[in-house]
NULO-131329 format. One record per atom (N, C-alpha, C): residue in one letter; x, y, z. Coordinates in steps of 0.02 Angstrom, whole numbers, padded with zeros to 5 digits, always signed. Example, Ala and Ser with C-alpha at 12.3 -4.5 7.8 and 13.67 -1.06 7.14 Angstrom:
! NULO-131329
a+00660-00284+00390/a+00615-00225+00390/a+00660-00165+00390/s+00642-00112+00354/s+00684-00053+00357/s+00645+00002+00394/
***
This chain:
! NULO-131329
x+10429+08566-04631/x+10429+08599-04676/x+10423+08576-04751/x+10449+08499-04738/x+10445+08469-04799/x+10360+08476-04817/x+10332+08450-04781/x+10249+08442-04804/x+10228+08515-04829/x+10244+08570-04776/x+10206+08631-04807/x+10241+08646-04890/x+10303+08653-04889/x+10331+08689-04965/x+10313+08635-05024/x+10295+08553-05015/x+10283+08524-05043/x+10219+08512-05045/x+10193+08534-05022/x+10127+08540-05008/x+10107+08467-05013/x+10122+08411-04965/x+10124+08357-04959/x+10056+08340-04899/x+09994+08304-04903/x+09960+08303-04876/x+09988+08255-04809/x+10034+08234-04809/x+10053+08189-04760/x+10145+08167-04768/x+10163+08154-04704/x+10221+08143-04726/x+10266+08084-04757/x+10293+08073-04809/x+10321+08030-04865/x+10365+07966-04782/x+10344+07918-04808/x+10390+07864-04813/x+10389+07840-04720/x+10311+07854-04687/x+10308+07841-04629/x+10304+07765-04594/x+10320+07757-04536/x+10341+07695-04510/x+10283+07655-04495/x+10222+07700-04480/x+10163+07656-04466/x+10127+07650-04556/x+10166+07622-04606/x+10128+07650-04665/x+10075+07575-04650/x+10023+07594-04657/x+09968+07547-04680/x+09974+07502-04726/x+09943+07439-04704/x+09977+07371-04765/x+09945+07378-04840/x+09896+07430-04832/x+09853+07426-04906/x+09908+07472-04942/x+09945+07500-04912/x+10007+07556-04944/x+10056+07537-04953/x+10091+07494-04931/x+10128+07444-04933/x+10170+07449-05021/x+10213+07447-05057/x+10245+07459-05091/x+10256+07363-05106/x+10221+07349-05155/x+10236+07294-05175/x+10284+07295-05250/x+10333+07242-05254/x+10369+07198-05297/x+10381+07148-05287/x+10404+07116-05368/x+10404+07045-05357/x+10426+06992-05312/x+10487+07022-05296/x+10513+06998-05205/x+10445+06982-05146/x+10422+07064-05141/x+10369+07061-05073/x+10314+07016-05137/x+10287+06995-05184/x+10241+06945-05215/x+10261+06868-05179/x+10317+06887-05208/x+10355+06792-05166/x+10335+06774-05094/x+10365+06843-05060/x+10372+06837-04977/x+10293+06826-04959/x+10226+06855-05005/x+10173+06843-04974/x+10157+06786-04994/x+10176+06755-05064/x+10150+06689-05054/x+10187+06633-05003/x+10240+06650-05006/x+10276+06593-04939/x+10260+06607-04867/x+10227+06655-04855/x+10199+06686-04803/x+10127+06624-04782/x+10084+06660-04852/x+10036+06632-04836/x+10033+06534-04857/x+10086+06512-04880/x+10092+06436-04878/x+10109+06408-04802/x+10160+06447-04780/x+10162+06439-04702/x+10093+06437-04644/x+10047+06477-04681/x+09989+06461-04622/x+09944+06414-04630/x+09971+06382-04727/x+09915+06321-04717/x+09966+06257-04704/x+10006+06278-04692/x+10069+06206-04683/x+10078+06210-04620/x+10106+06274-04576/x+10116+06278-04510/x+10203+06249-04501/x+10219+06246-04454/x+10291+06241-04438/x+10340+06278-04425/x+10411+06282-04443/x+10452+06326-04457/x+10479+06371-04512/x+10455+06460-04513/x+10496+06475-04566/x+10542+06507-04560/x+10615+06518-04598/x+10637+06585-04592/x+10656+06627-04641/x+10657+06693-04622/x+10658+06762-04663/x+10716+06782-04621/x+10748+06787-04714/x+10820+06836-04693/x+10809+06891-04742/x+10863+06943-04720/x+10864+07006-04759/x+10913+07058-04744/x+10949+07106-04785/x+10993+07140-04751/x+10951+07207-04708/x+10969+07229-04655/x+10962+07280-04613/x+10934+07322-04662/x+10872+07346-04639/x+10832+07381-04676/x+10786+07354-04714/x+10776+07311-04740/x+10769+07267-04806/x+10684+07261-04802/x+10655+07262-04751/x+10591+07281-04739/x+10562+07221-04711/x+10588+07187-04672/x+10569+07116-04657/x+10511+07134-04607/x+10521+07171-04545/x+10484+07192-04489/x+10408+07217-04519/x+10420+07272-04596/x+10357+07305-04624/x+10322+07247-04638/x+10372+07185-04680/x+10304+07136-04705/x+10271+07087-04664/x+10321+07087-04612/x+10299+07033-04562/x+10221+07063-04520/x+10243+07136-04508/x+10185+07176-04466/x+10100+07188-04538/x+10115+07167-04614/x+10072+07194-04634/x+10051+07106-04655/x+10065+07060-04649/x+10059+06989-04650/x+10009+06977-04588/x+10037+06996-04523/x+09991+06982-04457/x+09931+07030-04467/x+09933+07074-04512/x+09865+07143-04497/x+09820+07104-04547/x+09845+07085-04599/x+09789+07061-04640/x+09775+06985-04612/x+09796+06929-04564/x+09760+06880-04552/x+09684+06889-04522/x+09646+06832-04536/x+09584+06817-04493/x+09601+06790-04423/x+09577+06859-04374/x+09583+06853-04309/x+09543+06792-04280/x+09497+06763-04329/x+09448+06712-04290/x+09491+06642-04292/x+09538+06653-04347/x+09587+06599-04357/x+09658+06602-04321/x+09692+06653-04329/x+09746+06641-04321/x+09770+06694-04253/x+09836+06689-04188/x+09834+06734-04174/x+09911+06726-04157/x+09914+06804-04156/x+09991+06808-04168/x+10044+06831-04111/x+10110+06821-04085/x+10144+06856-04040/x+10212+06860-04070/x+10218+06949-04047/x+10295+06948-04089/x+10342+06978-04028/x+10403+06946-04021/x+10460+06945-03974/x+10528+06987-04017/x+10537+07026-04003/x+10597+07078-04026/x+10644+07049-03979/x+10636+07024-03926/x+10711+07039-03872/x+10741+06967-03896/x+10784+06931-03928/x+10819+06903-03937/x+10883+06870-03921/x+10909+06940-03867/x+10980+06930-03831/x+10963+06896-03765/x+10932+06854-03750/x+10921+06820-03673/x+10962+06761-03671/x+10955+06723-03605/x+10972+06666-03585/x+10940+06615-03598/x+10953+06555-03572/x+10884+06510-03595/x+10817+06521-03532/x+10835+06513-03499/x+10776+06538-03432/x+10729+06583-03468/x+10777+06656-03487/x+10741+06701-03512/x+10712+06697-03556/x+10738+06644-03599/x+10685+06639-03679/x+10629+06608-03661/x+10630+06544-03618/x+10589+06529-03582/x+10522+06555-03573/x+10554+06586-03540/x+10508+06662-03481/x+10463+06708-03532/x+10504+06718-03560/x+10475+06758-03611/x+10403+06746-03669/x+10463+06694-03684/x+10389+06650-03726/x+10312+06615-03703/x+10349+06605-03632/x+10289+06598-03597/x+10252+06636-03582/x+10275+06693-03564/x+10238+06794-03549/x+10204+06786-03601/x+10237+06800-03674/x+10196+06830-03720/x+10140+06761-03716/x+10133+06694-03737/x+10087+06676-03739/x+10036+06665-03682/x+10056+06711-03653/x+09984+06725-03583/x+09984+06653-03545/x+10029+06610-03553/x+10051+06563-03487/x+10070+06582-03432/x+10060+06546-03382/x+10093+06559-03313/x+10156+06557-03297/x+10168+06621-03230/x+10244+06624-03237/x+10268+06558-03196/x+10325+06508-03222/x+10347+06474-03187/x+10435+06494-03169/x+10471+06454-03128/x+10526+06476-03120/x+10579+06398-03170/x+10558+06355-03158/x+10591+06308-03177/x+10572+06285-03257/x+10647+06279-03280/x+10623+06276-03357/x+10581+06198-03377/x+10560+06162-03329/x+10532+06094-03356/x+10444+06122-03360/x+10443+06164-03314/x+10368+06202-03293/x+10360+06240-03365/x+10414+06284-03387/x+10386+06344-03417/x+10389+06303-03476/x+10422+06256-03486/x+10411+06208-03567/x+10339+06181-03562/x+10321+06145-03503/x+10250+06112-03515/x+10197+06170-03536/x+10221+06216-03501/x+10167+06266-03496/x+10150+06309-03545/x+10223+06306-03607/x+10200+06338-03672/x+10189+06267-03704/x+10196+06213-03694/x+10154+06175-03737/x+10104+06176-03747/x+10076+06150-03664/x+10012+06174-03655/x+09962+06231-03688/x+10008+06286-03688/x+09968+06348-03708/x+09945+06353-03763/x+10003+06334-03824/x+09998+06311-03885/x+09929+06272-03928/x+09944+06203-03870/x+09890+06144-03878/x+09816+06188-03871/x+09806+06232-03806/x+09746+06271-03793/x+09732+06292-03852/x+09758+06331-03895/x+09749+06388-03927/x+09728+06344-03974/x+09758+06284-04001/x+09720+06253-04060/x+09670+06213-04050/x+09675+06178-04004/x+09621+06125-03985/x+09541+06163-03956/x+09541+06231-03919/x+09514+06248-03868/x+09478+06330-03920/x+09519+06351-03921/x+09516+06416-03959/x+09498+06425-04038/x+09505+06372-04046/x+09529+06351-04122/x+09573+06397-04165/x+09610+06426-04132/x+09655+06466-04167/x+09729+06419-04165/x+09772+06448-04236/x+09843+06454-04241/x+09875+06489-04219/x+09913+06487-04168/x+09955+06522-04149/x+10030+06534-04194/x+10044+06580-04202/x+10110+06644-04264/x+10148+06658-04211/x+10194+06629-04189/x+10267+06657-04154/x+10313+06691-04205/x+10314+06743-04189/x+10356+06768-04233/x+10436+06792-04177/x+10488+06783-04206/x+10556+06791-04164/x+10591+06848-04208/x+10580+06906-04193/x+10635+06920-04212/x+10694+06953-04184/x+10746+06982-04254/x+10816+06971-04234/x+10857+06919-04224/x+10807+06880-04229/x+10848+06803-04226/x+10898+06789-04233/x+10935+06838-04270/x+11032+06808-04268/x+11042+06812-04209/x+11011+06844-04156/x+11070+06854-04125/x+11047+06818-04063/x+11004+06755-04058/x+10977+06702-04028/x+11041+06662-04015/x+11060+06633-03933/x+11111+06604-03935/x+11110+06530-03956/x+11160+06501-03956/x+11139+06409-04009/x+11087+06374-03946/x+11114+06408-03887/x+11068+06341-03843/x+10990+06356-03854/x+10973+06442-03869/x+10897+06437-03883/x+10879+06407-03959/x+10927+06391-03989/x+10901+06345-04041/x+10862+06281-04034/x+10925+06242-03987/x+10928+06195-03961/x+10842+06177-03909/x+10817+06242-03882/x+10757+06242-03842/x+10710+06268-03901/x+10726+06280-03948/x+10654+06292-03989/x+10644+06235-04019/x+10709+06193-04034/x+10687+06106-04057/x+10648+06071-04043/x+10683+06080-03968/x+10608+06047-03913/x+10560+06082-03900/x+10552+06149-03928/x+10473+06171-03882/x+10424+06157-03952/x+10468+06153-04000/x+10436+06131-04075/x+10410+06044-04088/x+10420+06013-04049/x+10413+05948-04055/x+10347+05933-04021/x+10311+05917-04058/x+10243+05885-04025/x+10216+05820-04055/x+10192+05781-04010/x+10157+05728-04015/x+10228+05666-04050/x+10286+05687-04026/x+10337+05626-04037/x+10342+05665-04127/x+10345+05719-04119/x+10369+05746-04181/x+10324+05741-04259/x+10262+05735-04248/x+10224+05702-04297/x+10163+05762-04305/x+10148+05835-04272/x+10115+05879-04298/x+10150+05947-04289/x+10118+05993-04319/x+10147+06071-04310/x+10085+06107-04296/x+10083+06110-04227/x+10015+06138-04201/x+10034+06220-04230/x+10077+06243-04233/x+10080+06332-04222/x+10114+06354-04289/x+10140+06417-04293/x+10196+06421-04332/x+10249+06473-04294/x+10315+06441-04330/x+10338+06487-04288/x+10403+06531-04339/x+10409+06588-04353/x+10436+06615-04406/x+10507+06661-04364/x+10562+06637-04402/x+10628+06668-04361/x+10646+06744-04415/x+10669+06789-04406/x+10660+06822-04445/x+10739+06860-04410/x+10778+06872-04461/x+10865+06912-04447/x+10891+06909-04528/x+10963+06950-04486/x+11003+06949-04540/x+11031+06894-04583/x+11047+06917-04637/x+11068+06841-04687/x+11129+06806-04664/x+11156+06822-04618/x+11223+06772-04586/x+11177+06706-04531/x+11126+06739-04523/x+11082+06671-04461/x+11057+06629-04535/x+11065+06630-04592/x+11036+06569-04642/x+11123+06528-04640/x+11169+06568-04620/x+11228+06538-04641/x+11245+06507-04586/x+11236+06525-04534/x+11240+06509-04468/x+11212+06435-04458/x+11148+06444-04477/x+11084+06370-04467/x+11118+06318-04522/x+11149+06329-04551/x+11198+06284-04596/x+11250+06243-04576/x+11275+06250-04515/x+11344+06235-04465/x+11291+06157-04451/x+11379+06115-04445/x+11346+06048-04434/x+11309+06052-04343/x+11324+06131-04311/x+11289+06102-04231/x+11224+06111-04233/x+11194+06148-04280/x+11114+06163-04304/x+11102+06135-04334/x+11118+06062-04389/x+11090+06020-04424/x+11030+06013-04433/x+11013+06005-04353/x+10946+05936-04338/x+10915+06015-04349/x+10924+06049-04301/x+10863+06120-04316/x+10853+06144-04392/x+10909+06138-04427/x+10900+06168-04483/x+10848+06146-04528/x+10867+06063-04525/x+10806+06020-04556/x+10735+06009-04542/x+10726+06032-04480/x+10648+06070-04459/x+10626+06124-04485/x+10666+06163-04533/x+10638+06223-04557/x+10582+06215-04619/x+10541+06229-04612/x+10505+06203-04674/x+10506+06257-04731/x+10517+06321-04712/x+10518+06371-04789/x+10578+06396-04754/x+10612+06429-04809/x+10644+06509-04786/x+10633+06529-04846/x+10675+06599-04833/x+10654+06651-04886/x+10704+06717-04858/x+10742+06740-04933/x+10785+06788-04912/x+10768+06864-04952/x+10741+06896-04910/x+10730+06969-04943/x+10775+07015-04975/x+10781+07019-05059/x+10826+07043-05091/x+10813+07131-05081/x+10870+07164-05085/x+10847+07241-05086/x+10827+07242-05162/x+10785+07318-05168/x+10745+07326-05223/x+10814+07351-05291/x+10792+07328-05361/x+10813+07330-05382/x+10831+07420-05390/x+10874+07447-05460/x+10848+07533-05479/x+10792+07552-05496/x+10760+07491-05547/x+10687+07509-05571/x+10652+07513-05509/x+10658+07463-05459/x+10606+07460-05419/x+10619+07500-05368/x+10675+07519-05348/x+10681+07596-05313/x+10645+07663-05342/x+10665+07656-05396/x+10636+07723-05421/x+10549+07723-05428/x+10518+07670-05420/x+10437+07656-05427/x+10430+07664-05342/x+10456+07646-05306/x+10464+07643-05243/x+10454+07711-05217/x+10474+07759-05241/x+10496+07830-05186/x+10457+07842-05229/x+10428+07859-05309/x+10368+07882-05323/x+10303+07843-05298/x+10302+07811-05290/x+10243+07755-05255/x+10239+07801-05180/x+10280+07809-05140/x+10291+07849-05089/x+10275+07923-05091/x+10294+07947-05108/x+10281+08026-05154/x+10212+08036-05157/x+10172+07992-05207/x+10111+08001-05219/x+10059+08010-05155/x+10070+07943-05108/x+10054+07903-05067/x+10054+07987-05020/x+10115+08029-05019/x+10115+08096-05002/x+10069+08151-05007/x+10062+08143-05073/x+10028+08180-05123/x+10043+08224-05172/x+10107+08195-05193/x+10160+08230-05243/x+10114+08226-05308/x+10098+08272-05324/x+10060+08247-05408/x+10123+08278-05467/x+10165+08302-05454/x+10253+08320-05502/x+10293+08274-05478/x+10332+08250-05533/x+10395+08231-05518/x+10430+08286-05483/x+10475+08266-05424/x+10510+08300-05386/x+10590+08307-05404/x+10612+08225-05417/x+10656+08190-05413/x+10688+08201-05479/x+10731+08234-05524/x+10758+08196-05609/x+10780+08155-05615/x+10782+08130-05664/x+10815+08066-05667/x+10880+08034-05632/x+10929+08093-05624/x+11007+08080-05603/x+10989+08094-05540/x+10957+08102-05507/x+10930+08128-05434/x+10911+08043-05406/x+10865+08016-05437/x+10845+07950-05413/x+10900+07891-05440/x+10928+07897-05502/x+10989+07844-05480/x+11046+07859-05446/x+11040+07912-05406/x+11096+07917-05358/x+11050+07898-05292/x+10994+07919-05287/x+10969+07869-05233/x+10979+07795-05238/x+10955+07775-05289/x+10988+07701-05288/x+11071+07690-05261/x+11109+07732-05320/x+11149+07714-05304/x+11183+07725-05212/x+11157+07776-05179/x+11189+07772-05111/x+11182+07704-05057/x+11091+07724-05098/x+11046+07670-05032/x+11081+07581-05052/x+11111+07587-05112/x+11114+07502-05146/x+11036+07458-05127/x+10980+07516-05148/x+10923+07479-05146/x+10886+07440-05092/x+10909+07474-05001/x+10888+07450-04962/x+10821+07508-04938/x+10777+07499-04925/x+10713+07529-04895/x+10740+07599-04862/x+10729+07565-04804/x+10757+07617-04749/x+10800+07656-04751/x+10854+07633-04795/x+10912+07695-04823/x+10887+07759-04860/x+10836+07721-04908/x+10810+07738-04962/x+10759+07795-04937/x+10734+07789-04865/x+10671+07815-04854/x+10702+07877-04805/x+10752+07868-04771/x+10823+07917-04742/x+10834+07964-04785/x+10882+07937-04848/x+10887+07978-04917/x+10836+08024-04940/x+10803+08005-04955/x+10733+08028-05001/x+10731+08111-04945/x+10727+08079-04873/x+10671+08144-04835/x+10734+08189-04816/x+10803+08165-04811/x+10831+08204-04799/x+10841+08269-04867/x+10851+08234-04920/x+10843+08293-04985/x+10795+08307-04993/x+10762+08305-04953/x+10676+08328-04973/x+10705+08407-04926/x+10725+08383-04891/x+10737+08435-04819/x+10774+08496-04863/x+10834+08460-04880/x+10876+08544-04935/x+10843+08557-04970/x+10810+08531-05006/x+10756+08555-05078/x+10730+08604-05038/x+10677+08605-04982/x+10629+08627-04955/x+10665+08690-04908/x+10705+08666-04911/x+10769+08740-04857/x+10770+08783-04908/x+10806+08757-04954/x+10846+08800-04999/x+10787+08825-05103/x+10710+08793-05061/x+10652+08796-05105/x+10669+08795-05190/x+10671+08743-05178/x+10713+08704-05263/x+10652+08647-05257/x+10619+08662-05318/x+10554+08607-05344/x+10576+08565-05368/x+10654+08542-05395/x+10663+08493-05438/x+10730+08468-05392/x+10729+08424-05398/x+10785+08397-05362/x+10847+08347-05393/x+10910+08370-05390/x+10970+08325-05451/x+10987+08299-05394/x+11067+08270-05411/x+11111+08234-05381/x+11134+08242-05330/x+11138+08314-05345/x+11179+08352-05319/x+11155+08349-05214/x+11068+08370-05224/x+11048+08379-05169/x+11071+08325-05134/x+11063+08271-05176/x+11069+08186-05148/x+11123+08172-05121/x+11180+08210-05150/x+11245+08174-05109/x+11252+08218-05052/x+11226+08278-05069/x+11234+08327-05013/x+11192+08296-04934/x+11134+08259-04961/x+11100+08258-04913/x+11138+08165-04876/x+11165+08134-04917/x+11212+08074-04886/x+11267+08074-04846/x+11270+08149-04837/x+11327+08182-04801/x+11308+08181-04731/x+11243+08197-04731/x+11209+08228-04665/x+11175+08170-04639/x+11187+08088-04658/x+11147+08041-04625/x+11176+08030-04565/
***
């Protein structure tokens, strides 16, 4: 309905957006620089941000742009697991053999990582999404897993992505040792009001819009309601467009935005 009424070529704000179409603001540019840096230095990186801020989207774009001859990525979204399941999940994702004992799984994980680096000539990039759900014990285990050659080398890249309180949690004394081993930290902030407006216009242009659909007050309202969180902007903008298409309005105001916010 939205596409037909507003003559869009495709749906606005798609979940499977191509990396080349992602909106780039100063914070995203800085994140891209940090990710490039960690690919060169290796080790552990911590990425935090509010729910819906775009962490997974940016990591997906980062992985898509990697040279497949030099890097091999592994994505682990399931973080609410016990110690043994943590080991089994990581070992299985890396393609190692299945074992029952933790010691065997540990050896398999480290052997598989070394094999990628030394024989396949590829650097493993292991991404733990929703890492704020990891239990304390699994941070201890991850510290051990990332210890190669008496903690003298970093053959792989480990990226922990999670909500802001993960960073605060890792500052506690119980995690001091692991926190000290994190090479790089980055917090992805929400969009500013100007960036939110540019973000919406960017996506509408990608969808095929040739004229402004939202007036100035509507764009301000979209920012105020969403607080600059891309996922909320996406849902709210699409819901507002649905109302506009349903009522055959070519220009949308803050009234439609506030009505849409009550339907989310």
